[in-house]
C-alpha positions as CSV (number, residue, x, y, z in Angstrom):
1,X,-28.3,-26.7,-25.7
2,X,-31.9,-26.4,-26.8
3,X,-33.1,-28.2,-29.9
4,X,-33.3,-24.9,-31.8
5,X,-29.7,-24.0,-31.2
6,X,-27.1,-25.0,-33.8
7,X,-23.8,-26.4,-32.4
8,X,-20.9,-24.0,-32.1
9,X,-18.3,-24.2,-34.8
10,X,-14.7,-25.0,-34.0
11,X,-11.9,-22.8,-35.4
12,X,-11.1,-25.7,-37.7
13,X,-14.7,-25.7,-39.0
14,X,-14.7,-22.0,-39.6
15,X,-11.3,-22.1,-41.2
16,X,-12.4,-24.8,-43.6
17,X,-15.5,-22.7,-44.6
18,X,-13.4,-19.6,-45.0
19,X,-10.8,-21.2,-47.1
20,X,-13.3,-22.9,-49.4
21,X,-15.2,-19.6,-49.9
22,X,-12.0,-17.6,-50.4
23,X,-10.8,-20.1,-53.0
24,X,-14.1,-19.8,-54.8
25,X,-13.9,-16.0,-54.8
26,X,-10.3,-16.0,-56.1
27,X,-8.6,-14.7,-52.9
28,X,-6.2,-17.7,-52.9
29,X,-5.2,-17.3,-56.6
30,X,-2.4,-15.0,-55.7
31,X,-2.1,-14.8,-51.9
32,X,-0.7,-11.6,-50.4
33,X,2.7,-11.4,-48.7
34,X,2.5,-11.7,-45.0
35,X,3.0,-8.0,-44.4
36,X,0.3,-7.2,-46.9
37,X,-2.0,-9.7,-45.1
38,X,-1.3,-7.8,-41.8
39,X,-2.1,-4.5,-43.5
40,X,-5.5,-6.0,-44.5
41,X,-6.0,-7.3,-41.0
42,X,-5.4,-3.7,-39.7
43,X,-8.0,-2.5,-42.1
44,X,-10.6,-4.8,-40.6
45,X,-9.7,-3.6,-37.1
46,X,-10.1,0.1,-38.3
47,X,-13.6,-0.8,-39.7
48,X,-14.6,-2.0,-36.2
49,X,-13.6,1.4,-34.8
50,X,-15.7,3.1,-37.5
51,X,-18.7,0.9,-36.8
52,X,-18.4,1.8,-33.1
53,X,-18.2,5.5,-34.0
54,X,-21.4,5.2,-36.0
55,X,-23.5,2.7,-34.1
56,X,-21.9,2.3,-30.7
57,X,-22.4,-1.3,-29.5
58,X,-25.7,-1.7,-31.4
59,X,-26.2,-3.8,-34.5
60,X,-26.1,-1.4,-37.5
61,X,-27.6,-3.8,-40.1
62,X,-30.3,-2.1,-42.1
63,X,-33.5,-4.0,-41.5
64,X,-31.5,-6.2,-39.1
65,X,-32.2,-9.9,-39.4
66,X,-32.0,-10.0,-35.6
67,X,-34.8,-7.4,-35.4
68,X,-38.4,-8.4,-35.9
69,X,-39.2,-8.2,-39.7
70,X,-35.5,-7.8,-40.5
71,X,-34.0,-8.7,-43.9
72,X,-32.0,-11.9,-43.6
73,X,-30.0,-11.0,-46.8
74,X,-28.9,-7.5,-45.6
75,X,-25.2,-6.9,-45.3
76,X,-24.3,-7.3,-41.6
77,X,-23.1,-4.0,-40.0
78,X,-21.8,-3.0,-36.6
79,X,-19.0,-4.0,-34.3
80,X,-20.2,-7.7,-34.1
81,X,-20.0,-8.0,-37.9
82,X,-16.6,-6.2,-38.0
83,X,-15.3,-8.5,-35.2
84,X,-16.4,-11.4,-37.4
85,X,-14.5,-9.9,-40.3
86,X,-11.4,-9.7,-38.1
87,X,-11.9,-13.4,-37.2
88,X,-12.4,-14.4,-40.8
89,X,-9.3,-12.6,-42.1
90,X,-7.3,-13.9,-39.1
91,X,-8.3,-17.5,-39.7
92,X,-7.6,-17.3,-43.4
93,X,-4.2,-15.7,-42.6
94,X,-3.5,-18.5,-40.2
95,X,-4.3,-21.0,-42.9
96,X,-2.2,-19.2,-45.5
97,X,0.9,-18.9,-43.3
98,X,0.6,-22.2,-41.4
99,X,-0.3,-20.9,-38.0
100,X,-2.3,-23.2,-35.6
101,X,-4.3,-20.4,-34.0
102,X,-6.1,-22.8,-31.7
103,X,-2.8,-23.8,-30.2
104,X,-1.4,-20.3,-30.2
105,X,-4.5,-18.9,-28.4
106,X,-4.8,-21.8,-26.0
107,X,-3.8,-19.9,-22.9
108,X,-3.5,-16.4,-21.7
109,X,-5.4,-13.2,-21.3
110,X,-4.4,-9.6,-22.1
111,X,-5.3,-6.5,-20.2
112,X,-8.3,-4.8,-21.6
113,X,-8.3,-1.0,-22.0
114,X,-10.6,1.5,-20.6
115,X,-12.4,2.4,-23.8
116,X,-13.4,0.9,-27.1
117,X,-10.8,3.0,-29.1
118,X,-8.1,2.0,-26.6
119,X,-8.9,-1.7,-27.1
120,X,-8.9,-1.2,-30.9
121,X,-5.4,0.4,-30.5
122,X,-4.3,-2.8,-28.7
123,X,-5.5,-5.0,-31.5
124,X,-3.5,-2.8,-34.0
125,X,-0.4,-3.1,-31.7
126,X,-0.7,-6.9,-31.6
127,X,-0.9,-7.1,-35.4
128,X,2.0,-4.7,-35.8
129,X,4.1,-6.8,-33.4
130,X,3.3,-9.9,-35.5
131,X,4.4,-8.0,-38.6
132,X,7.6,-6.8,-37.0
133,X,8.5,-10.2,-35.6
134,X,7.9,-11.7,-39.1
135,X,10.2,-9.2,-40.7
136,X,12.9,-9.9,-38.1
137,X,12.7,-13.7,-38.0
138,X,10.0,-15.3,-40.2
139,X,11.1,-18.8,-39.2
140,X,10.8,-18.1,-35.5
141,X,7.6,-18.4,-33.5
142,X,7.1,-14.9,-32.0
143,X,4.9,-13.7,-34.9
144,X,2.7,-16.8,-34.5
145,X,2.3,-16.1,-30.8
146,X,1.3,-12.5,-31.7
147,X,-1.4,-13.8,-34.1
148,X,-2.6,-16.0,-31.3
149,X,-2.7,-13.0,-29.0
150,X,-5.0,-11.2,-31.6
151,X,-7.4,-14.1,-31.3
152,X,-7.2,-14.1,-27.5
153,X,-7.9,-10.4,-27.4
154,X,-10.7,-10.5,-29.9
155,X,-12.4,-13.1,-27.8
156,X,-12.0,-11.0,-24.7
157,X,-13.4,-8.0,-26.5
158,X,-16.4,-10.0,-27.6
159,X,-17.0,-11.0,-24.0
160,X,-16.6,-7.5,-22.8
161,X,-18.9,-5.9,-25.3
162,X,-21.5,-8.7,-25.4
163,X,-20.8,-9.9,-28.9
164,X,-21.6,-13.5,-29.8
165,X,-18.7,-14.1,-32.1
166,X,-20.0,-17.5,-33.2
167,X,-23.4,-16.0,-34.3
168,X,-21.7,-13.0,-35.9
169,X,-19.3,-15.3,-37.8
170,X,-22.2,-17.4,-39.1
171,X,-24.1,-14.3,-40.2
172,X,-21.1,-12.8,-41.9
173,X,-20.0,-16.1,-43.5
174,X,-23.5,-16.5,-44.9
175,X,-23.4,-13.0,-46.4
176,X,-19.8,-13.6,-47.8
177,X,-21.0,-16.7,-49.7
178,X,-23.3,-14.3,-51.7
179,X,-20.5,-11.9,-52.7
180,X,-19.1,-11.5,-56.2
181,X,-15.7,-12.8,-57.3
182,X,-13.0,-10.9,-55.4
183,X,-15.8,-8.8,-54.0
184,X,-16.2,-7.0,-57.3
185,X,-12.6,-6.8,-58.3
186,X,-10.6,-5.8,-55.2
187,X,-6.9,-6.3,-55.3
188,X,-6.4,-7.8,-51.8
């Protein structure tokens, strides 16, 4: 690692940052039910598809901070930013529902699809499976394994599409620290 690089954050480090910021912004005042949290995770995955439809694999940030002369305060846009949002919501959900995502995602790989939309569909399916397993047996471990599979697959997608998830997380987390309480009054 060069002297200009910052160390990579662990999932525990990221989770601690997310939880602290989400508490400050009021997201933990009345946490959602598990199935509501999964619906919100689905919404983040759908936003990744929309970002791909608009910008492809390119960074969509206006005046991108990664471009020369870019605005470092601009809202991050594009699939990298949306993948970071998926990670942020997943880690917060793991915290809220007592899932050790590091352990659940320790091994395994999933089969990648042939297109970006196909892979987004797989993420939706994994989240839906977690929700269905929760509804069937909330005290069992199958739903935890499915959330771990979401993390595994997200990491695989980042590798496939050349997204530095750690850098995107840092960029999105920095932006999220500037946001208003409950992002201006959102319910979930």
